[in-house]
N, CA, C and O of each residue as an XYZ file, in Angstrom:
428
protein
N      96.423    113.035     71.354
C      96.446    111.642     71.793
C      96.776    111.598     73.287
O      97.733    112.224     73.742
N      95.989    110.867     74.022
C      96.190    110.758     75.460
C      97.115    109.587     75.759
O      96.936    108.498     75.215
N      98.113    109.808     76.630
C      99.039    108.757     77.017
C      98.427    107.909     78.115
O      97.540    108.363     78.837
N      98.907    106.662     78.244
C      98.363    105.745     79.254
C      98.428    106.359     80.645
O      97.473    106.238     81.412
N      99.541    107.020     80.991
C      99.713    107.592     82.322
C      98.732    108.697     82.641
O      98.528    109.029     83.809
N      98.114    109.278     81.607
C      97.141    110.343     81.809
C      95.711    109.811     81.928
O      94.797    110.566     82.260
N      95.516    108.541     81.666
C      94.181    107.960     81.640
C      93.831    107.363     82.994
O      94.542    106.496     83.502
N      92.737    107.830     83.573
C      92.247    107.315     84.857
C      91.170    106.272     84.568
O      90.296    106.491     83.729
N      91.235    105.139     85.266
C      90.263    104.070     85.075
C      89.783    103.615     86.449
O      90.594    103.355     87.338
N      88.465    103.517     86.625
C      87.877    103.028     87.860
C      87.467    101.573     87.661
O      86.677    101.260     86.770
N      88.005    100.690     88.492
C      87.656     99.265     88.452
C      86.776     98.957     89.654
O      87.204     99.105     90.798
N      85.551     98.530     89.394
C      84.583     98.240     90.457
C      84.377     96.740     90.560
O      84.176     96.060     89.554
N      84.427     96.228     91.783
C      84.163     94.803     91.949
C      84.889     94.209     93.129
O      85.059     94.854     94.164
N      85.315     92.973     92.963
C      85.822     92.158     94.054
C      87.324     92.297     94.283
O      88.121     92.355     93.346
N      87.677     92.350     95.565
C      89.049     92.106     96.005
C      88.952     90.998     97.043
O      88.079     91.022     97.910
N      89.848     90.035     96.950
C      89.838     88.950     97.929
C      91.271     88.554     98.240
O      92.213     88.974     97.568
N      91.410     87.748     99.257
C      92.708     87.224     99.634
C      92.832     85.844     99.009
O      92.018     84.962     99.285
N      93.843     85.650     98.171
C      94.117     84.341     97.588
C      95.201     83.669     98.410
O      96.314     84.185     98.513
N      94.884     82.519     98.998
C      95.868     81.727     99.716
C      96.328     80.626     98.769
O      95.545     79.760     98.379
N      97.602     80.669     98.404
C      98.155     79.740     97.419
C      98.946     78.660     98.150
O      99.844     78.957     98.937
N      98.603     77.414     97.881
C      99.272     76.271     98.497
C     100.021     75.507     97.408
O      99.431     75.106     96.404
N     101.323     75.308     97.611
C     102.126     74.493     96.709
C     102.069     73.060     97.229
O     102.397     72.808     98.388
N     101.653     72.118     96.377
C     101.534     70.711     96.768
C     102.297     69.836     95.775
O     102.528     70.240     94.636
N     102.687     68.633     96.210
C     103.428     67.707     95.325
C     102.590     67.321     94.112
O     103.077     67.318     92.982
N     101.318     66.995     94.363
C     100.410     66.634     93.280
C      98.992     66.977     93.733
O      98.721     67.122     94.925
N      98.115     67.102     92.774
C      96.738     67.419     93.123
C      96.182     66.267     93.946
O      96.284     65.114     93.525
N      95.592     66.546     95.115
C      95.135     65.468     95.997
C      93.962     64.689     95.399
O      93.076     65.247     94.753
N      93.996     63.383     95.642
C      92.860     62.562     95.245
C      91.745     62.746     96.271
O      91.992     63.154     97.406
N      90.531     62.443     95.862
C      89.378     62.614     96.739
C      89.550     61.815     98.037
O      90.016     60.676     98.020
N      89.166     62.431     99.155
C      89.200     61.826    100.486
C      90.599     61.428    100.937
O      90.759     60.436    101.648
N      91.613     62.187    100.532
C      92.976     61.951    101.004
C      93.524     63.230    101.616
O      93.006     64.320    101.372
N      94.573     63.088    102.410
C      95.247     64.229    103.030
C      96.658     64.344    102.463
O      97.249     63.369    102.000
N      97.168     65.558    102.515
C      98.540     65.786    102.080
C      98.987     67.137    102.615
O      98.220     68.100    102.594
N     100.198     67.214    103.083
C     100.735     68.489    103.561
C     101.160     69.338    102.366
O     101.628     68.832    101.345
N     100.981     70.635    102.531
C     101.469     71.528    101.483
C     102.963     71.762    101.688
O     103.457     71.712    102.814
N     103.676     72.019    100.595
C     105.106     72.281    100.651
C     105.386     73.726    101.034
O     106.392     74.034    101.673
N     104.481     74.599    100.632
C     104.656     76.030    100.874
C     103.298     76.709    100.764
O     102.409     76.227    100.063
N     103.146     77.827    101.458
C     101.912     78.608    101.387
C     102.283     80.090    101.320
O     103.189     80.539    102.022
N     101.584     80.842    100.477
C     101.748     82.289    100.467
C     100.413     82.931    100.105
O      99.499     82.261     99.623
N     100.316     84.213    100.339
C      99.075     84.916    100.042
C      99.339     86.035     99.047
O     100.419     86.625     99.016
N      98.329     86.311     98.238
C      98.378     87.391     97.256
C      97.003     88.046     97.191
O      95.996     87.460     97.589
N      96.988     89.263     96.684
C      95.727     89.976     96.473
C      95.097     89.450     95.190
O      95.766     89.352     94.162
N      93.805     89.111     95.250
C      93.103     88.594     94.083
C      91.746     89.248     93.916
O      91.445     90.254     94.557
N      90.940     88.674     93.060
C      89.623     89.220     92.740
C      89.649     89.919     91.392
O      90.662     90.512     91.020
N      88.552     89.855     90.661
C      88.532     90.383     89.290
C      88.914     91.855     89.194
O      89.813     92.207     88.430
N      88.253     92.716     89.948
C      88.544     94.154     89.857
C      89.965     94.438     90.347
O      90.675     95.259     89.767
N      90.365     93.769     91.399
C      91.713     93.947     91.940
C      92.773     93.533     90.919
O      93.749     94.252     90.704
N      92.578     92.371     90.291
C      93.534     91.901     89.288
C      93.598     92.849     88.088
O      94.670     93.082     87.530
N      92.450     93.388     87.701
C      92.438     94.341     86.582
C      93.238     95.596     86.914
O      93.937     96.131     86.053
N      93.140     96.072     88.164
C      93.921     97.262     88.525
C      95.419     96.971     88.449
O      96.203     97.833     88.052
N      95.813     95.760     88.829
C      97.224     95.384     88.792
C      97.751     95.408     87.359
O      98.822     95.954     87.096
N      97.001     94.820     86.445
C      97.426     94.780     85.037
C      97.455     96.188     84.448
O      98.411     96.557     83.766
N      96.412     96.974     84.708
C      96.359     98.337     84.170
C      97.516     99.182     84.697
O      98.108     99.959     83.949
N      97.835     99.033     85.971
C      98.954     99.775     86.548
C     100.270     99.380     85.873
O     101.102    100.238     85.578
N     100.452     98.086     85.634
C     101.665     97.604     84.967
C     101.777     98.138     83.536
O     102.877     98.284     83.003
N     100.632     98.427     82.924
C     100.621     98.977     81.562
C     100.765    100.500     81.537
O     100.773    101.105     80.466
N     100.880    101.118     82.715
C     101.111    102.555     82.779
C      99.889    103.411     83.025
O      99.987    104.638     83.022
N      98.740    102.792     83.238
C      97.532    103.552     83.547
C      97.493    103.872     85.038
O      98.307    103.366     85.810
N      96.542    104.716     85.438
C      96.359    105.072     86.843
C      95.000    104.543     87.309
O      94.036    105.306     87.383
N      94.911    103.242     87.623
C      93.618    102.692     88.018
C      93.274    103.012     89.462
O      94.150    103.208     90.305
N      91.982    103.059     89.721
C      91.462    103.217     91.079
C      90.532    102.048     91.343
O      89.705    101.698     90.501
N      90.670    101.442     92.520
C      89.806    100.331     92.910
C      88.626    100.848     93.709
O      88.779    101.721     94.563
N      87.434    100.303     93.427
C      86.245    100.583     94.223
C      85.505     99.269     94.426
O      85.086     98.628     93.463
N      85.348     98.872     95.689
C      84.630     97.648     95.994
C      84.430     97.504     97.488
O      84.983     98.276     98.272
N      83.646     96.524     97.883
C      83.372     96.275     99.298
C      84.597     95.719    100.000
O      85.348     94.920     99.441
N      84.782     96.164    101.246
C      85.897     95.700    102.061
C      85.379     95.203    103.399
O      84.389     95.717    103.921
N      86.054     94.197    103.954
C      85.738     93.762    105.315
C      86.229     94.867    106.246
O      87.405     95.230    106.217
N      85.333     95.396    107.065
C      85.652     96.580    107.854
C      86.655     96.387    108.960
O      87.405     97.312    109.272
N      86.695     95.210    109.569
C      87.569     95.032    110.718
C      88.428     93.769    110.625
O      88.909     93.273    111.644
N      88.620     93.254    109.432
C      89.421     92.044    109.253
C      90.896     92.401    109.069
O      91.227     93.364    108.378
N      91.764     91.630    109.685
C      93.208     91.887    109.555
C      93.666     91.729    108.107
O      94.630     92.367    107.684
N      92.974     90.881    107.350
C      93.340     90.692    105.945
C      93.152     91.965    105.137
O      93.863     92.193    104.158
N      92.192     92.800    105.543
C      91.929     94.044    104.823
C      93.157     94.947    104.851
O      93.478     95.584    103.848
N      93.843     95.007    105.981
C      95.067     95.820    106.071
C      96.117     95.324    105.089
O      96.799     96.122    104.445
N      96.248     93.997    104.975
C      97.191     93.429    104.004
C      96.810     93.852    102.585
O      97.666     94.282    101.812
N      95.530     93.731    102.243
C      95.072     94.078    100.898
C      95.300     95.550    100.596
O      95.783     95.895     99.517
N      94.954     96.425    101.545
C      95.130     97.867    101.331
C      96.606     98.230    101.195
O      96.962     99.064    100.362
N      97.463     97.618    102.000
C      98.900     97.922    101.890
C      99.452     97.391    100.576
O     100.361     97.989    100.001
N      98.915     96.274    100.093
C      99.370     95.736     98.814
C      98.941     96.626     97.658
O      99.709     96.830     96.718
N      97.714     97.161     97.715
C      97.297     98.142     96.702
C      98.279     99.313     96.692
O      98.757     99.718     95.632
N      98.578     99.853     97.867
C      99.465    101.011     97.974
C     100.850    100.693     97.427
O     101.425    101.481     96.677
N     101.386     99.521     97.809
C     102.707     99.108     97.337
C     102.739     98.983     95.813
O     103.772     99.211     95.183
N     101.603     98.619     95.237
C     101.506     98.457     93.783
C     101.171     99.759     93.063
O     101.039     99.776     91.840
N     101.033    100.853     93.819
C     100.738    102.152     93.218
C      99.305    102.292     92.755
O      99.021    103.057     91.833
N      98.394    101.560     93.384
C      96.983    101.574     92.994
C      96.179    102.320     94.053
O      96.252    102.011     95.242
N      95.420    103.294     93.604
C      94.588    104.077     94.522
C      93.333    103.294     94.872
O      92.753    102.621     94.020
N      92.916    103.385     96.129
C      91.669    102.783     96.579
C      90.720    103.919     96.929
O      91.042    104.783     97.744
N      89.561    103.908     96.313
C      88.554    104.946     96.556
C      88.188    104.964     98.041
O      87.864    103.930     98.625
N      88.245    106.150     98.636
C      87.971    106.277    100.073
C      86.538    105.933    100.446
O      86.268    105.582    101.594
N      85.618    106.028     99.498
C      84.210    105.765     99.809
C      83.826    104.292     99.644
O      82.640    103.966     99.614
N      84.820    103.396     99.537
C      84.507    101.957     99.468
C      83.712    101.558    100.706
O      84.093    101.919    101.820
N      82.611    100.818    100.536
C      81.855    100.372    101.703
C      82.688     99.399    102.544
O      83.324     98.488    102.015
N      82.672     99.612    103.861
C      83.385     98.733    104.792
C      82.347     98.046    105.667
O      81.542     98.704    106.326
N      82.370     96.728    105.667
C      81.359     95.931    106.353
C      81.938     95.365    107.642
O      82.709     94.405    107.623
N      81.557     95.970    108.758
C      82.029     95.511    110.070
C      81.433     94.147    110.405
O      80.272     93.867    110.110
N      82.253     93.315    111.023
C      81.785     92.007    111.452
C      81.820     90.929    110.386
O      81.416     89.795    110.642
N      82.293     91.262    109.201
C      82.381     90.286    108.119
C      83.837     90.063    107.762
O      84.645     90.991    107.787
N      84.163     88.831    107.430
C      85.524     88.503    107.031
C      85.779     88.844    105.575
O      84.860     89.121    104.805
N      87.027     88.815    105.233
C      87.471     89.085    103.875
C      87.204     87.858    102.993
O      87.491     86.740    103.421
N      86.667     88.027    101.781
C      86.523     86.867    100.892
C      87.900     86.241    100.658
O      88.879     86.946    100.413
N      87.958     84.929    100.736
C      89.229     84.221    100.610
C      89.074     83.057     99.647
O      88.061     82.357     99.668
N      90.077     82.849     98.803
C      90.095     81.724     97.883
C      91.331     80.875     98.182
O      92.400     81.408     98.477
N      91.178     79.552     98.106
C      92.303     78.633     98.268
C      92.694     78.113     96.890
O      91.850     77.602     96.154
N      93.966     78.243     96.545
C      94.470     77.847     95.236
C      95.536     76.783     95.431
O      96.477     76.981     96.200
N      95.397     75.652     94.741
C      96.392     74.580     94.819
C      97.259     74.596     93.568
O      96.742     74.571     92.452
N      98.568     74.639     93.749
C      99.515     74.572     92.633
C     100.370     73.330     92.802
O     100.930     73.092     93.871
N     100.467     72.539     91.739
C     101.314     71.352     91.830
C     102.312     71.332     90.691
O     103.119     70.407     90.593
């Protein structure tokens, strides 16, 4: 029987920067409102799967496209490392393109 820690899993797909905004209430159409707080987290389907698998004791590796020269990419790569997730060195890096970003509202 193979233990979770011995199982290698490759997750292929998206990593993006999720910008999370805490707001008092969900804004009505055509209105403005200041956010109470903002923070960023690593998101994307393949990225999120690596996080869960790592928490379950597996050794996941991420493989997906990265923005080649975006400052957000450094944040994402350092977050993978901090989470104990390996990033495949042969991930394509696209120079001149920004990192995919999602805005999330929490109320």
